[in-house]
C-alpha positions as CSV (number, residue, x, y, z in Angstrom):
1,M,218.2,102.2,85.7
2,A,214.8,100.7,84.9
3,K,211.9,100.7,87.4
4,V,211.6,97.5,89.3
5,K,208.4,95.5,89.0
6,K,205.9,95.2,91.8
7,M,206.4,92.0,93.6
8,H,204.5,90.0,96.2
9,K,206.4,89.4,99.5
10,K,206.7,85.6,98.6
11,A,209.0,86.7,95.8
12,I,212.0,86.2,98.1
13,P,212.5,82.6,98.9
14,E,214.9,81.3,101.6
15,S,217.7,81.2,99.0
16,A,218.1,84.2,96.8
17,S,219.9,82.1,94.2
18,A,216.7,80.1,93.8
19,S,214.6,83.1,93.0
20,P,212.9,83.3,89.6
21,L,213.5,87.0,89.6
22,P,216.8,88.5,88.3
23,Q,219.1,89.6,91.1
24,S,219.1,93.1,89.6
25,A,215.4,93.3,90.7
26,I,216.3,92.3,94.3
27,Y,219.8,93.6,95.0
28,L,221.7,96.8,94.0
29,N,225.1,96.5,92.4
30,R,227.9,96.6,95.0
31,E,230.5,98.4,92.9
32,L,228.1,101.1,91.7
33,S,226.9,101.5,95.3
34,Q,230.4,101.9,96.5
35,L,231.1,104.4,93.8
36,A,227.9,106.3,94.6
37,F,229.4,106.9,98.0
38,N,232.4,108.6,96.3
39,R,229.9,110.7,94.4
40,R,228.5,111.9,97.7
41,V,231.9,112.7,98.9
42,L,232.6,114.6,95.7
43,A,229.4,116.5,96.2
44,Q,231.0,117.9,99.4
45,A,233.8,119.3,97.2
46,E,231.2,120.9,95.0
47,N,229.3,122.4,97.8
48,P,230.0,126.2,98.1
49,A,228.9,126.2,101.7
50,V,231.9,124.0,102.6
51,P,235.1,125.9,103.4
52,L,237.5,126.0,100.4
53,L,240.4,124.0,101.8
54,E,237.9,121.4,103.1
55,R,236.6,121.1,99.5
56,L,240.1,120.4,98.3
57,K,240.4,117.8,101.1
58,Y,237.2,116.1,99.9
59,L,238.7,115.9,96.4
60,C,241.8,114.2,97.9
61,I,239.6,111.8,99.8
62,V,237.8,110.8,96.6
63,S,241.2,110.1,95.0
64,N,242.3,108.0,97.9
65,N,239.0,106.1,97.9
66,L,239.4,105.3,94.2
67,D,243.0,104.2,94.8
68,E,241.8,101.7,97.3
69,L,238.9,100.6,95.1
70,F,241.4,99.7,92.4
71,E,244.1,98.3,94.7
72,V,241.6,95.9,96.4
73,R,238.2,95.5,94.9
74,I,239.0,95.9,91.2
75,A,242.2,93.9,91.6
76,S,240.2,91.2,93.3
77,L,237.6,91.1,90.5
78,L,240.4,90.8,88.0
79,A,242.0,88.0,90.0
80,N,238.6,86.3,90.1
81,N,238.5,86.2,93.9
82,H,235.6,88.5,94.0
83,L,232.5,87.4,95.8
84,D,233.4,87.5,99.4
85,G,230.1,85.6,99.9
86,E,228.3,88.8,99.1
87,V,226.0,90.1,96.3
88,I,227.5,91.1,92.9
89,E,225.2,92.2,90.2
90,P,225.6,91.9,87.2
91,P,226.6,88.3,87.7
92,T,229.6,88.2,85.4
93,L,233.0,89.6,86.2
94,S,233.4,91.3,82.8
95,A,230.0,93.1,83.3
96,A,230.9,94.1,86.9
97,L,234.2,95.5,85.7
98,A,232.5,97.3,82.8
99,V,229.9,99.1,84.9
100,A,232.4,100.0,87.6
101,G,234.9,101.3,85.0
102,A,232.3,103.5,83.2
103,E,231.3,105.1,86.5
104,C,234.9,105.6,87.6
105,H,235.6,107.5,84.4
106,K,232.6,109.8,85.0
107,I,233.7,110.5,88.6
108,V,237.3,111.2,87.7
109,E,236.3,113.6,84.9
110,R,233.9,115.5,87.2
111,Q,236.5,115.5,90.0
112,Y,239.2,117.2,87.9
113,R,236.6,119.6,86.5
114,V,235.8,120.7,90.1
115,L,239.5,121.1,90.8
116,N,240.3,123.2,87.8
117,E,237.1,125.2,87.3
118,E,236.1,125.8,90.9
119,V,238.5,125.0,93.7
120,L,241.9,126.2,92.3
121,P,240.5,129.5,90.9
122,Q,238.7,130.2,94.2
123,L,241.9,129.4,96.1
124,A,243.8,131.9,93.8
125,Q,241.2,134.5,94.7
126,Q,242.1,133.9,98.4
127,G,245.8,134.3,97.6
128,I,246.7,130.6,97.4
129,H,248.3,130.0,94.1
130,L,249.2,126.6,92.5
131,L,251.5,127.7,89.7
132,R,252.0,125.9,86.4
133,D,255.0,126.8,84.3
134,Q,253.1,129.1,82.1
135,D,251.7,130.9,85.3
136,R,255.2,131.6,86.7
137,N,256.9,135.0,86.2
138,E,260.5,135.4,85.4
139,A,261.7,135.5,89.0
140,Q,259.6,132.5,89.9
141,R,261.0,130.5,87.0
142,A,264.5,131.4,88.0
143,W,263.8,130.1,91.6
144,V,262.2,126.9,90.3
145,K,265.2,126.4,88.0
146,A,267.6,126.8,90.9
147,Y,265.5,124.4,93.0
148,F,265.4,121.8,90.2
149,D,269.2,122.0,89.7
150,R,269.9,121.9,93.5
151,E,267.3,119.5,94.8
152,V,265.7,117.5,92.0
153,R,268.2,116.9,89.2
154,P,270.8,115.1,91.3
155,L,268.2,112.5,92.3
156,L,266.9,111.8,88.8
157,T,267.9,108.8,86.8
158,P,266.5,108.8,83.3
159,I,266.5,105.3,81.7
160,G,266.7,105.1,78.0
161,L,265.0,101.8,76.9
162,D,267.0,99.3,75.0
163,P,267.9,95.6,75.4
164,A,270.4,96.4,78.1
165,H,268.0,98.9,79.8
166,P,264.6,97.1,79.9
167,F,261.4,98.8,81.2
168,P,262.1,99.5,84.9
169,Q,260.1,98.3,87.8
170,V,257.5,101.0,88.6
171,V,256.4,101.3,92.2
172,N,252.7,101.3,93.0
173,K,251.1,104.8,92.8
174,S,254.5,106.5,92.3
175,L,255.0,109.5,90.0
176,N,256.8,108.7,86.7
177,F,257.4,110.2,83.3
178,I,257.5,108.7,79.9
179,V,259.6,110.7,77.3
180,E,259.8,110.3,73.5
181,L,263.1,111.3,72.0
182,S,264.2,112.2,68.5
183,G,267.5,111.3,66.8
184,K,270.1,108.9,68.1
185,D,271.7,108.5,71.5
186,A,275.3,109.1,72.4
187,F,276.2,105.6,71.0
188,G,274.5,106.2,67.7
189,R,271.4,104.1,68.4
190,G,267.8,105.1,68.0
191,T,266.5,104.6,71.5
192,A,263.2,106.5,71.3
193,I,261.7,106.0,74.7
194,A,263.0,107.0,78.2
195,I,261.4,106.5,81.6
196,L,262.0,108.9,84.5
197,K,261.0,108.1,88.1
198,A,260.3,111.1,90.4
199,P,262.3,110.8,93.6
200,R,260.0,109.5,96.4
201,V,262.0,111.4,99.0
202,L,261.0,114.8,97.6
203,P,257.8,116.6,98.6
204,R,255.1,116.7,95.9
205,V,254.1,120.3,96.7
206,I,256.8,122.9,97.0
207,Q,256.2,126.3,98.5
208,L,257.9,129.3,96.9
209,P,259.6,131.9,99.1
210,A,257.3,134.6,100.4
211,E,259.0,137.4,98.4
212,L,258.1,135.6,95.2
213,S,254.5,135.1,96.2
214,Q,252.5,138.2,95.4
215,N,249.2,138.7,97.2
216,G,249.4,135.5,99.2
217,V,251.3,132.2,99.0
218,S,252.5,130.3,96.0
219,F,253.2,126.6,95.4
220,C,254.5,124.4,92.6
221,L,254.0,120.7,92.1
222,L,257.1,118.5,91.8
223,S,255.5,117.2,88.6
224,S,255.3,120.7,87.2
225,I,258.9,121.4,88.1
226,I,260.1,118.3,86.3
227,H,257.9,119.0,83.3
228,A,259.5,122.4,83.0
229,H,263.0,121.1,82.9
230,I,262.7,117.6,81.4
231,K,264.4,118.7,78.2
232,D,267.5,119.5,80.3
233,L,268.0,115.9,81.1
234,F,268.5,114.7,77.5
235,T,271.5,116.7,76.1
236,G,271.8,116.6,72.4
237,R,268.4,115.1,71.7
238,D,265.0,116.7,71.2
239,V,262.1,115.7,73.4
240,L,259.2,115.1,71.0
241,A,256.6,114.3,73.7
242,Y,256.3,113.4,77.3
243,S,253.7,112.7,80.0
244,Q,253.5,112.0,83.7
245,F,252.0,108.6,84.5
246,R,251.1,106.6,87.6
247,V,250.3,102.9,87.9
248,T,247.9,101.4,90.5
249,R,248.7,97.8,91.5
250,N,247.0,95.0,93.3
251,S,247.9,95.8,96.9
252,D,246.2,92.9,98.7
253,L,248.7,90.9,100.6
254,W,248.4,87.1,100.6
255,V,250.1,84.5,102.6
256,D,249.1,80.9,103.1
257,E,248.4,81.2,106.9
258,E,248.1,77.5,107.2
259,E,251.4,76.8,105.6
260,V,253.7,79.4,107.2
261,K,255.3,78.8,110.5
262,N,255.6,82.4,111.5
263,L,252.9,84.8,110.1
264,R,254.9,87.9,111.0
265,Q,258.0,86.8,109.1
266,A,256.0,85.7,106.1
267,L,254.1,89.0,106.0
268,Q,257.3,91.0,106.3
269,G,258.5,89.3,103.1
270,E,255.2,89.9,101.4
271,L,255.2,93.6,102.2
272,Q,258.3,94.0,100.1
273,S,256.4,92.9,97.0
274,R,253.3,94.9,97.6
275,N,254.6,97.8,95.6
276,F,255.0,95.6,92.5
277,G,251.7,93.7,92.4
278,V,249.7,93.2,89.2
279,A,249.0,96.5,87.5
280,V,245.3,97.3,87.4
281,R,245.0,101.0,86.4
282,L,247.1,103.5,84.4
283,E,246.8,107.3,84.9
284,V,248.4,109.7,82.4
285,A,248.2,113.4,81.6
286,K,245.3,114.5,79.4
287,N,247.7,115.6,76.7
288,C,249.7,112.3,76.6
289,P,250.0,111.2,73.0
290,P,248.0,108.0,72.3
291,R,251.1,106.2,71.1
292,L,252.8,106.8,74.5
293,S,249.7,105.7,76.5
294,Q,249.3,102.7,74.3
295,F,253.0,101.8,74.9
296,L,252.5,102.0,78.7
297,L,249.3,99.9,78.5
298,E,251.2,97.2,76.7
299,Q,254.1,97.3,79.2
300,F,251.8,96.9,82.2
301,S,249.3,94.6,80.4
302,I,246.4,96.9,81.3
303,D,243.1,97.0,79.3
304,K,242.4,100.4,77.6
305,N,239.2,100.8,79.7
306,R,241.4,101.2,82.7
307,L,243.4,104.1,81.2
308,Y,242.6,107.5,82.9
309,A,243.8,110.6,81.1
310,V,243.5,113.3,83.7
311,D,243.5,117.1,83.5
312,G,246.0,117.7,86.3
313,P,248.3,115.9,88.6
314,V,248.0,112.1,88.3
315,N,248.0,111.8,92.1
316,M,245.5,114.3,93.4
317,V,245.9,112.8,96.9
318,R,249.2,114.6,97.2
319,L,247.4,118.0,97.1
320,S,246.7,117.4,100.7
321,E,250.3,118.6,101.3
322,L,249.2,122.0,100.1
323,I,246.4,122.1,102.7
324,E,248.9,121.4,105.4
325,H,251.0,124.4,104.4
326,V,248.2,127.0,104.3
327,N,247.5,128.9,107.5
328,Q,244.1,130.5,106.8
329,P,241.7,129.2,109.4
330,E,238.7,130.9,107.7
331,L,239.1,128.4,104.8
332,R,238.7,125.4,107.1
333,F,235.9,124.0,109.3
334,P,235.7,126.0,112.5
335,P,238.0,124.3,115.1
336,Y,236.3,121.8,117.4
337,S,237.7,120.4,120.6
338,P,235.9,117.3,122.0
339,T,234.6,117.5,125.5
340,Y,235.9,115.4,128.4
341,P,233.0,113.6,130.2
342,P,232.5,115.4,133.4
343,K,231.9,112.2,135.4
344,L,235.5,111.2,134.7
345,A,237.1,114.6,135.3
346,N,239.4,114.7,138.3
347,V,238.3,111.3,139.7
348,D,239.7,107.9,140.2
349,L,239.0,106.3,136.8
350,F,238.5,102.8,138.0
351,G,236.4,104.0,140.9
352,A,234.2,105.9,138.5
353,I,233.8,103.0,136.1
354,G,233.2,100.6,139.0
355,K,230.1,102.7,140.0
356,H,228.5,103.0,136.6
357,D,229.1,102.3,132.9
358,V,230.5,105.2,130.9
359,L,229.5,105.7,127.3
360,L,231.8,107.7,125.1
361,H,230.7,109.2,121.8
362,H,233.7,110.2,119.6
363,P,234.8,112.6,118.2
364,F,232.2,114.7,120.0
365,Q,233.7,113.5,123.2
366,S,237.4,113.0,123.8
367,F,239.1,109.6,123.3
368,Q,241.4,110.6,126.1
369,P,239.5,108.6,128.8
370,V,240.3,105.4,126.8
371,L,244.0,106.4,126.7
372,E,243.8,107.2,130.4
373,F,242.2,103.8,131.0
374,I,245.2,101.9,129.6
375,R,247.8,104.4,130.9
376,S,246.3,104.2,134.5
377,A,246.3,100.4,134.2
378,A,250.0,100.4,133.3
379,Q,250.8,102.6,136.3
380,D,248.5,101.1,138.9
381,P,250.2,98.6,141.2
382,D,246.9,96.8,141.8
383,V,246.5,96.0,138.1
384,V,247.8,92.5,137.4
385,A,246.9,92.0,133.7
386,I,245.9,93.9,130.6
387,K,244.5,92.3,127.4
388,Q,243.8,94.2,124.2
389,T,243.0,93.7,120.5
390,I,244.8,95.9,118.0
391,Y,243.5,96.3,114.4
392,R,244.7,99.8,113.5
393,T,246.7,102.1,115.8
394,G,249.2,103.9,113.6
395,M,252.9,104.4,113.7
396,N,252.7,106.7,116.8
397,S,250.5,105.7,119.7
398,D,250.4,106.6,123.3
399,L,248.2,103.7,124.0
400,M,250.7,101.2,122.6
401,E,253.5,102.9,124.6
402,S,251.4,102.4,127.7
403,L,251.1,98.7,127.0
404,I,254.9,98.4,126.6
405,I,255.4,100.2,129.9
406,A,252.9,97.8,131.6
407,A,254.8,94.8,130.2
408,Q,258.1,96.3,131.4
409,R,256.7,96.7,134.8
410,G,255.9,93.0,135.0
411,K,252.2,93.0,134.4
412,E,250.6,90.2,132.4
413,V,250.1,92.0,129.0
414,T,248.4,90.1,126.2
415,V,248.0,91.8,122.9
416,I,246.2,90.3,119.9
417,V,247.6,92.2,116.9
418,E,246.0,91.8,113.6
419,L,248.9,91.7,111.2
420,M,246.6,91.5,108.1
421,A,245.0,94.9,108.8
422,R,245.1,96.2,105.2
423,F,247.6,99.1,104.8
424,D,248.5,99.0,108.5
425,E,250.5,95.8,108.3
426,E,253.9,97.5,108.7
427,A,252.9,99.5,111.7
428,N,251.4,96.5,113.4
429,I,254.4,94.3,112.7
430,N,256.6,97.0,114.3
431,W,254.4,97.2,117.4
432,A,254.3,93.4,117.7
433,D,258.1,93.4,117.7
434,R,258.4,96.1,120.3
435,L,255.7,94.5,122.6
436,E,257.4,91.1,122.5
437,R,260.8,92.7,123.3
438,A,259.1,94.4,126.3
439,G,257.8,91.1,127.6
440,A,254.2,91.1,126.4
441,Q,252.5,88.0,125.1
442,V,251.7,88.8,121.4
443,V,249.5,86.6,119.3
444,Y,248.1,87.2,115.8
445,G,244.5,86.1,116.1
446,V,243.0,83.1,114.4
447,V,244.3,81.6,111.2
448,G,242.1,82.7,108.3
449,L,240.1,85.2,110.4
450,K,241.0,88.8,110.9
451,T,240.6,90.0,114.5
452,H,238.5,93.1,114.0
453,A,236.8,93.3,117.4
454,K,237.7,96.4,119.5
455,L,238.3,95.1,123.1
456,A,240.4,96.0,126.0
457,L,240.4,94.3,129.5
458,V,242.0,95.3,132.7
459,I,242.2,92.9,135.6
460,R,242.7,94.5,139.0
461,R,243.1,93.1,142.4
462,E,240.7,94.7,144.8
463,E,240.2,93.6,148.5
464,G,241.7,90.2,147.8
465,A,239.7,89.4,144.7
466,L,240.1,90.1,141.0
467,R,237.8,92.6,139.3
468,Y,237.4,93.1,135.6
469,Y,237.2,96.4,133.8
470,A,236.6,96.5,130.0
471,H,236.4,98.8,127.1
472,L,234.3,97.8,124.1
473,G,234.2,100.0,121.0
474,T,232.9,100.4,117.4
475,G,236.2,102.0,116.2
476,N,239.9,101.5,116.2
477,Y,242.4,102.4,118.9
478,H,244.0,105.0,116.5
479,P,245.0,108.4,117.8
480,S,244.2,110.2,114.5
481,T,241.0,108.6,113.3
482,T,239.3,109.1,116.7
483,K,239.4,112.8,115.9
484,F,237.3,112.6,112.8
485,Y,235.5,109.1,112.8
486,T,232.2,108.9,114.7
487,D,232.3,105.9,117.1
488,F,230.9,104.8,120.4
489,G,232.9,103.2,123.2
490,L,231.8,101.7,126.5
491,L,233.8,101.6,129.7
492,T,232.3,99.1,132.0
493,A,233.0,97.0,135.2
494,N,229.7,95.1,134.8
495,P,230.6,91.5,135.5
496,A,228.1,90.3,133.0
497,L,230.0,92.0,130.1
498,A,233.6,92.1,131.4
499,T,233.7,88.4,132.3
500,E,232.6,87.5,128.7
501,V,235.2,89.8,127.3
502,N,237.8,87.8,129.2
503,E,236.3,84.6,127.8
504,I,236.8,85.9,124.3
505,F,240.4,86.7,125.0
506,I,240.9,83.2,126.3
507,H,239.2,81.8,123.2
508,L,241.5,83.8,120.9
509,T,244.7,82.9,122.6
510,S,244.0,79.3,123.3
511,L,242.0,78.6,120.2
512,T,239.6,76.5,122.3
513,K,235.9,76.6,121.6
514,P,234.4,79.7,123.3
515,K,232.1,79.3,126.2
516,T,228.4,80.1,125.6
517,L,228.1,83.8,125.8
518,T,224.9,85.3,127.2
519,H,225.4,89.0,126.3
520,L,228.1,89.3,123.6
521,W,227.5,88.2,120.1
522,L,230.7,86.8,118.6
523,A,231.5,86.2,114.9
524,P,232.0,83.9,113.2
525,F,230.0,81.7,115.5
526,A,226.8,83.5,116.4
527,L,226.8,87.1,115.1
528,Q,224.8,86.6,111.9
529,K,222.5,84.2,113.5
530,E,221.7,86.6,116.4
531,F,221.1,89.5,114.0
532,I,218.7,87.5,111.9
533,R,217.0,86.2,115.0
534,A,216.5,89.8,116.3
535,I,215.1,90.8,112.8
536,R,212.8,87.9,112.7
537,N,211.6,88.6,116.2
538,E,210.5,92.1,115.1
539,A,208.7,90.4,112.2
540,K,206.9,88.1,114.6
541,I,205.9,91.0,116.8
542,A,204.6,92.9,113.7
543,K,202.6,89.9,112.5
544,A,200.9,89.8,115.9
545,G,199.7,93.3,115.4
546,R,202.2,95.2,117.6
547,P,204.7,97.7,116.4
548,G,207.8,96.2,114.9
549,R,210.8,98.6,114.6
550,I,214.4,98.3,113.5
551,I,216.9,101.1,113.1
552,A,220.5,100.1,112.1
553,K,223.5,102.3,111.4
554,M,226.6,100.8,109.7
555,N,229.2,101.4,107.0
556,A,228.0,98.8,104.5
557,L,225.1,96.4,104.0
558,L,226.0,93.5,101.6
559,D,225.2,90.2,103.3
560,E,222.5,88.3,101.4
561,S,221.0,86.5,104.4
562,V,220.6,89.7,106.4
563,I,219.1,91.5,103.4
564,R,216.6,88.6,102.9
565,A,215.6,88.8,106.5
566,L,215.1,92.5,106.3
567,Y,212.9,92.1,103.1
568,A,210.8,89.5,104.9
569,A,210.4,91.7,108.0
570,S,209.4,94.6,105.8
571,A,206.7,92.4,104.2
572,D,205.4,91.5,107.6
573,G,205.0,95.2,108.5
574,V,208.2,96.1,110.4
575,K,209.2,99.7,110.0
576,I,212.9,99.7,109.1
577,D,215.3,102.7,108.9
578,L,218.8,101.9,107.7
579,I,221.7,104.5,107.9
580,V,224.3,103.0,105.6
581,R,227.3,105.2,104.9
582,G,228.8,103.3,102.0
583,A,227.8,100.4,99.8
584,C,224.3,99.1,100.2
585,A,223.0,96.1,98.1
586,L,219.5,96.3,99.6
587,R,216.9,97.9,97.3
588,P,214.5,99.9,99.4
589,G,210.9,101.1,98.8
590,V,209.9,98.3,96.4
591,P,206.1,97.4,96.9
592,G,205.7,94.0,98.3
593,L,209.4,93.6,98.9
594,S,210.8,96.5,100.8
595,E,208.2,99.1,101.0
596,N,208.7,99.6,104.7
597,I,212.5,100.1,104.4
598,R,214.1,103.4,104.1
599,V,217.9,103.8,103.5
600,R,219.9,107.0,103.9
601,S,223.6,107.9,104.0
602,I,225.2,110.7,105.9
603,V,228.3,112.4,104.5
604,G,229.5,115.4,106.5
605,R,232.5,116.8,108.3
606,F,233.2,113.5,110.2
607,L,233.4,110.1,108.7
608,E,230.3,108.1,110.0
609,H,231.8,104.9,111.4
610,T,229.5,103.9,114.2
611,R,227.7,100.6,114.0
612,I,224.4,100.7,116.0
613,Y,221.7,98.0,115.9
614,Y,218.3,98.9,117.5
615,F,215.4,96.5,117.9
616,R,212.2,97.8,119.6
617,N,211.3,94.3,120.9
618,D,208.0,95.3,122.6
619,L,209.6,98.3,124.3
620,A,212.6,96.4,125.6
621,H,214.6,98.7,123.2
622,D,217.5,96.3,122.6
623,I,220.6,98.1,121.5
624,Y,223.8,96.5,120.3
625,L,226.9,98.4,119.3
626,S,229.5,96.6,117.2
627,S,232.7,96.6,115.2
628,A,230.9,94.7,112.5
629,D,229.0,95.8,109.4
630,W,226.3,93.6,107.8
631,M,228.8,92.2,105.4
632,N,229.7,88.5,104.9
633,R,233.3,89.1,105.7
634,N,232.4,90.7,109.0
635,L,230.0,88.0,109.9
636,F,232.0,84.9,108.9
637,R,235.6,85.8,108.2
638,R,236.5,88.0,111.1
639,I,236.5,88.0,114.8
640,E,233.8,90.5,115.6
641,V,231.8,91.4,118.7
642,A,228.4,93.1,119.1
643,F,227.8,94.2,122.7
644,P,224.6,95.3,124.4
645,I,223.9,98.6,126.1
646,L,222.3,97.4,129.4
647,D,222.0,100.7,131.3
648,P,218.6,102.3,130.5
649,G,220.0,105.8,130.7
650,L,222.8,104.9,128.2
651,K,220.3,103.3,125.9
652,K,218.4,106.6,125.8
653,R,221.7,108.3,125.0
654,V,222.5,106.0,122.1
655,I,219.1,106.6,120.6
656,A,219.2,110.4,121.3
657,E,222.8,110.8,119.9
658,G,223.4,108.0,117.5
659,L,220.1,107.5,115.8
660,N,217.4,110.2,116.1
661,P,219.6,113.1,114.9
662,Y,220.6,111.1,111.8
663,L,216.9,110.3,111.0
664,K,216.2,114.0,111.3
665,D,219.2,115.3,109.4
666,N,218.2,117.3,106.2
667,T,221.6,118.8,105.5
668,N,224.1,115.9,105.0
669,T,221.6,113.2,104.2
670,W,221.2,111.3,100.9
671,E,218.2,109.1,100.5
672,L,218.3,105.9,98.4
673,D,215.4,105.2,96.1
674,S,214.3,101.8,94.7
675,N,216.3,102.4,91.5
676,G,219.6,102.7,93.4
677,V,219.8,106.5,93.0
678,Y,220.8,108.7,96.0
679,Q,219.0,112.0,96.2
680,K,220.1,114.8,98.6
681,R,217.6,115.5,101.3
682,K,216.6,119.1,101.7
683,P,214.5,121.0,104.3
684,R,210.8,120.9,103.5
685,G,208.1,123.3,104.4
686,K,208.9,125.4,107.4
687,A,211.5,122.9,108.7
688,G,214.9,124.6,109.2
689,A,218.2,123.1,108.2
690,F,219.4,120.4,110.6
691,S,222.8,118.7,110.6
692,A,223.2,115.7,112.9
693,Q,226.9,116.2,113.3
694,Q,226.6,120.0,114.0
695,Y,223.9,119.2,116.6
696,L,226.1,116.7,118.3
697,M,229.0,119.1,118.4
698,Q,226.8,121.6,120.1
699,V,224.8,119.3,122.5
700,L,227.8,117.3,123.7
701,G,229.3,120.5,124.9
702,N,226.7,120.0,127.6
703,P,226.6,116.2,128.0
704,M,223.3,114.5,128.2
705,E,224.3,112.1,131.0
């Protein structure tokens, strides 16, 4: 990418669209920035210092991320519903698709090269073998043949294509085969193409018996087993060529929320069609003949640029099944058990929270206190009401079971379930149904706005009066993700915060205008305005000759108005550090525009998910934690909350745990330059290697409270 020109700070007018400068000089491309994050994840798979099975897991994560990119973002671009109110550069859809596609091809090629040339050979050296047909010995082939005949063949239904057998419906991301046949079929017709769907009920990774696994453990892919015996399915005909293939489809659900009478029923119907949305990507085996891949492209109406011929399984995500089957701890990250905050150990939970706010830092500290908070509320006879938002919680959840128990015991339970939480819709529908049957009041948020705020409220009768206890968090109430996502949560009985949490619940259920909130910033009403006000306040302080300082940690930075405010603050002398895990459209380090802004991304053992916003404010040290990133969708099309940390000691903890270690990190940090390129940060001079996540795992063993 070309160097950007030096610009005077007045180059950014109030409206970026009115700027005489091209957007490429001001903003970074969203798609390329999002893909750059996947390159950083891929770098973890390439890192020999990372345990071998974890390297394989990172490869699977890259595949999963690319799946979602195509299912949502690329699909949205193709459908021309692309902007989200955020920056896209280049400005045309075709150009955006072209640059994203070219980068995707590079990432996929590199990903399979790492798999085939590094990870799989090194796994074999450790006695973990993924066997292709040519790798299997006679005894192994015999076992595979028996497995195919017993478990696989009975479930296969080859479809020879003719006017009576049209091209079948192919499920999103499913494993399939295209087969080219010679000669004529049993009825004397020249049907040349057959389609074979792999049974979805079968595992994709099959472990061979121990006696057939010399020097370790051996596995076969289901695709390899079908490949080896595909000719057995077409008696009397020769198989000329064949290939596995996989289609990725538009998976964004859409219902007209203003037209439907029952959102849950409408969404249940829409879920049935998700697997058959518009096709946006085709993956085939590397040796797939061009005539067969072209035939598939035509069937699915996919442009050739979105054809990916891969050197290995078309669904690398499924290799995670292999990881689950291997019991070699030395090939994984060392086990880590989060600590339980000592102030909450063996004490009355509500009594402890009533005395002082409790800050939880996950996954370094256990999520168990949050589960205990809801479980205790369900059991406590003095608790009269529980209110909670649910965005993602998974199919199995002790927390949701506690809410059901509370409702069954006659407590007033109100749950705001976000039915449109992407890829969690089915789980949330199931929980909504169970909660309603238990007697809970279930609502689905606000029409047109996703409820993404992480809030829970317990109302308890104490000495004849009602007292509020609240949990506010940056992450989901999900039992699995709390173990490997970094997030903060606050348990508080501070009336200034808890009363406003209750006001938000009343607003969401009654749909009345929310009361003026003093402490909580609520989207879509005030969140962007308050963030920009805080940024401009630092600029005002800097212009007056005093230190202006902003540190912000988030998942993505794409909102134009926030970026413009940051550019203006930088030009006024505010020192700004941004820790942005994923996509970032802000271009740092440009003289006269953003020379006081530094951007870094941390990619390590845990997924960085915390949103922290720090404003020095003349030593007031304002700190807000939030469920919201600086994205237009978070600021205007979701119900989001940013909440302040009021306790001075907890402010110091957020800075000491959530910000300073990440600014110091020189092991998992990637620094963004003005050309949009991320460079891995390395220890300099006499500085030793420092990992923020490793430091927090160590230091929170002895909590800093």
